[in-house]
C-alpha positions, 0 to 999 in steps of 0.5 A: 501525468502524475505529480508527486510530493515528498517531505524532508525525510524523503517520504511520499506525502502526495500523488496527483494523477491527471488522466489524459483526455478527461483532465480528471484528477485523482489525489492520494495523500500518504500519512507516515509514522517514521518510515511506516505507512499509516494511511493512504487517503483518496476521495473514495476511501482511506486505507489505514495500516496497523503494525506488529509492535515488536517488529516495526515493518511487519503489518498486522491489518489494513482497515479500509473506510468509505466516506460516511460509512460507520464501519471499516472493512478489516483485512488481516495480514499473514506474513513471512518471518521477515514481515513480507505479506503473503496473504490477507484474510477477512474476519471469517478467515477467508483468504481475500488476497495472496501474492507470489513474489519475484526475486526483486519484489515484483508480484508475479501473481496475485488474486483478484483483490489487490494489496499495496503494501509489500516487504519492509513497508514498500508500496507499489506505485502503479502509475510509475510501475515502481516500488515506493521505498524511502530514499529510492524507487525500485523498478520491479518490472525490468 
């Protein structure tokens, strides 16, 4: 079961998933700047996003920080002209994620590493099988 929390602007601020038999809970908290996702925080990691200052929806990098770790893992976005992420590379330039998009935003295929951010700061919700957008959710499966 999943529960969601939103702020007055319609941005998701919290997702809590309770796993069936075990009753274990996993919480994700979201931090926003306007309508850009800045952070997704879980107990075992924080993912922070940096954006192109000239194009508000075009991501530049994702920094993943583990609790207690001195340094984060930086992945750089390579995007389409419209800002849609095509692939992510590490500090050495090796491709760590790449995706092939369908017409309505579904990722038809991707490398083993996954990336959550999509075109226009959309964020896929694996629990609900939809794209989290401001003011609406898109079912990208059907």
